[in-house]
C-alpha positions in Angstrom: -11.1 -1.2 2.6 -13.1 2.2 2.7 -11.9 5.7 1.5 -13.8 8.5 3.3 -13.5 12.1 1.9 -16.7 13.9 2.8 -15.7 16.5 5.5 -18.7 15.8 7.6 -18.1 11.9 7.7 -14.4 12.4 8.6 -15.4 14.6 11.4 -17.7 11.9 12.7 -15.1 9.2 12.4 -12.1 11.0 13.9 -13.7 13.4 16.0 -17.2 12.2 17.6 -17.2 8.3 16.9 -13.4 7.4 17.2 -14.0 4.9 19.9 -15.3 2.5 17.1 -12.0 2.6 15.2 -9.7 0.6 17.4 -6.3 0.0 16.1 -5.5 -4.0 16.0 -3.7 -6.3 14.0 -0.2 -7.3 13.4 0.5 -4.1 11.5 -0.1 -2.3 14.8 1.6 -5.1 17.0 4.8 -4.4 14.7 4.4 -0.6 14.8 4.2 -0.9 18.9 7.3 -2.8 18.7 9.2 -0.3 16.7 8.1 2.5 18.3 6.3 1.6 21.8 2.8 2.8 22.7 2.8 6.2 20.8 -0.2 7.7 18.7 -0.3 5.3 16.3 -0.5 2.1 18.0 -2.4 3.5 21.2 -6.2 3.1 21.8 -9.0 4.9 23.7 -8.6 7.9 26.2 -5.1 7.6 26.1 -4.7 8.0 22.5 -7.4 10.8 22.7 -5.3 12.6 25.4 -2.2 12.3 23.3 -3.6 13.4 20.2 -5.0 16.5 21.7 -1.4 17.3 23.2 0.3 16.9 20.0 -2.3 18.7 18.1 -1.0 22.2 18.6 2.2 21.5 16.5 -0.2 21.0 13.4 -2.0 24.3 13.4 -2.8 26.0 10.1 0.2 28.4 11.2 2.6 26.3 12.4 2.4 24.1 8.9 2.2 27.2 6.9 5.5 28.3 8.7 7.1 25.3 7.0 6.6 26.7 3.5 10.0 28.2 3.1 11.7 25.1 4.3 9.8 22.7 2.0 10.7 25.0 -1.1 14.1 25.4 -0.2 15.0 21.9 0.2 13.2 20.9 -2.7 14.7 23.3 -4.6 18.2 22.3 -3.7 17.4 18.5 -4.8 16.1 20.0 -8.3 19.4 21.6 -8.5 21.2 18.6 -8.0 19.4 16.6 -10.6 19.9 19.6 -13.0 23.5 19.2 -12.5 23.6 15.3 -12.9 21.5 15.9 -16.1 24.1 18.4 -17.3 26.6 15.7 -16.7 24.6 12.5 -18.1 24.9 10.8 -14.6 22.3 8.6 -13.1 20.8 9.6 -9.8 18.9 7.1 -7.2 15.8 8.8 -7.1 14.6 6.5 -4.2 17.5 7.7 -1.9 17.4 11.1 -2.9 13.6 11.8 -2.4 13.7 9.7 0.8 16.6 11.7 2.3 14.7 15.0 1.2 11.7 14.1 3.0 13.6 13.1 5.9 15.7 16.2 6.1 12.3 18.4 5.7 10.7 16.4 8.7 13.7 16.7 10.8 13.9 20.4 10.2 10.0 20.7 10.9 10.4 18.8 14.3 13.8 19.9 15.6 14.1 23.5 13.8 17.6 25.0 14.8 18.9 21.6 16.3 18.5 19.7 13.2 22.3 19.9 12.4 22.7 18.1 15.7 20.3 15.3 15.3 20.3 15.0 11.7 23.4 12.5 11.7 21.7 10.0 13.8 18.4 9.7 11.6 20.0 9.1 8.5 19.5 5.6 8.9 15.8 6.5 8.1 16.8 7.3 4.5 19.1 4.2 4.0 17.1 1.6 5.4 13.6 1.0 3.9 12.8 -2.3 6.1 10.8 -1.7 9.4 11.7 -4.8 11.2 13.2 -6.2 14.7 16.7 -5.3 13.4 15.7 -1.9 12.4 13.8 -1.5 15.6 16.6 -2.2 17.8 18.8 0.5 15.6 16.2 3.0 16.0 14.4 3.2 19.3 17.7 4.2 21.0 17.4 7.4 19.1 14.9 8.3 21.7 18.0 9.3 23.9 18.9 11.8 21.5 15.5 13.4 21.6 15.4 13.7 25.6 19.2 15.3 25.3 17.6 18.0 23.0 14.7 18.5 25.1 16.8 18.6 28.4 19.1 21.1 26.9 16.1 23.3 25.9 14.9 23.2 29.5 18.4 24.4 30.7 18.6 27.1 28.1 14.9 28.1 29.1 14.5 28.1 25.5 11.1 28.3 23.9 11.1 26.8 20.1 8.3 27.0 17.6 9.0 23.9 15.9 7.1 20.6 16.7 9.4 19.4 19.3 8.8 22.8 21.0 5.1 22.9 20.8 4.9 19.4 22.1 7.2 20.3 25.1 5.0 23.3 26.0 1.6 21.2 25.7 -0.3 20.2 28.9 -2.7 18.0 29.5 -6.2 19.3 29.5 -7.4 17.6 33.2 -4.0 17.7 35.0 -2.3 20.4 33.5 0.9 18.3 33.5 3.3 18.3 30.5 4.2 15.1 28.3 6.2 12.6 30.3 9.9 12.4 28.7 9.5 8.8 27.8 6.3 9.6 25.9 7.6 12.6 24.6 10.4 10.5 22.8 8.0 8.0 21.6 5.7 10.4 19.9 8.6 12.4 18.2 10.1 9.0 16.9 6.4 8.1 15.8 6.4 11.2 13.8 9.7 10.8 12.1 8.7 7.2 11.0 5.3 8.2 9.8 6.5 11.2 7.8 9.5 9.5 6.1 8.0 6.0 5.6 5.5 7.2 2.9 6.6 10.5 1.6 5.0 9.9 -1.7 3.0 7.5 -3.4 6.4 6.3 -5.2 8.0 5.6 -2.0 5.1 3.7 -0.9 5.5 1.7 -4.0 9.1 0.9 -3.0 8.7 0.2 0.8 5.7 -2.2 0.0 8.4 -4.1 -2.7 5.6 -4.2 -5.5 8.0 -2.4 -7.9 11.7 -2.8 -7.9 12.5 0.9 -8.2 16.1 1.4 -8.6 18.4 3.9 -10.7 17.1 6.2 -13.2 19.1 7.8 -16.1 18.7 11.4 -15.4 19.5 12.7 -18.7 16.4 10.7 -20.1 14.4 12.5 -17.4 15.3 16.2 -18.5 14.9 17.2 -15.1 11.3 16.3 -15.3 11.8 14.7 -11.9 8.4 13.3 -11.2 7.8 12.0 -14.8 11.0 10.0 -14.0 9.5 8.6 -11.2 6.3 7.5 -12.8 8.1 6.1 -15.9 10.1 3.9 -13.4 7.2 2.8 -11.6 5.4 2.0 -15.2 8.6 0.3 -16.5 8.8 -2.0 -13.5 5.0 -2.8 -13.6 3.9 -6.1 -14.7 3.9 -6.7 -18.6 0.3 -6.4 -19.8 -0.1 -2.9 -20.6 3.4 -2.0 -19.7 4.1 -0.4 -23.1 1.2 1.9 -23.4 2.1 3.2 -19.5 5.5 3.9 -20.1 4.3 6.1 -23.3 1.5 7.6 -21.6 4.0 9.1 -18.9 6.4 10.7 -21.4 3.7 12.0 -23.7 2.6 14.0 -20.8 5.4 16.3 -20.8 5.7 15.9 -24.6 9.3 13.9 -24.3 9.8 11.2 -26.7 11.1 8.1 -24.9 14.1 6.5 -26.1 13.4 3.2 -27.8 15.1 1.2 -24.5 12.5 2.6 -22.4 9.5 1.0 -24.0 
């Protein structure tokens, strides 16, 4: 694996020389099974065209407009954890963080239609597996997306959320909008991609490397990211575990309980 961070190299790989980096292998096949021929699983000119049509949703102004939404949802979760800490109750950090990221994702994509679509997508916060059974449950949600799109067209609504910008986008050569079936696939792709790796913490959970479960919130003392890191360290292989655990707590000046080391 190679990690590229220099801007000029990123530009060459992603903009000028992307033809050399086709998506192949079993992982891509599994993604295609789940999402169809979306941006993650496609290649060549089709991929390039889809990327251009989706790009307006990720402009600086579009992403900047999400700041209040992101802050509000994070603040709401923090309040819940503070209340749990006062009551000395445990919280499921994996579930809470997954649900928080899902909420932000759906608000960004669907905007004012969030309340309508949210109940259908809760499965993403509850189920971490991305297997055939999940695909059978998830792919039919494309119909929900198309219903929202159809209603917006009937109402002549011009939304500024991700879905709205994708509906307004036009093919550079033909001047045509994205076909509905492809629109649904690309939205599903965004939802899965955004919610599959909300943090490195959740990535560890999904990969199965660390069995992350409940955290005693009173121990965390509302220092939520420390609590996540502590749990990852606590579940780590034995060599060096104690020093990892102490290190996480020392960063915020909290003395860990004896049972935590």
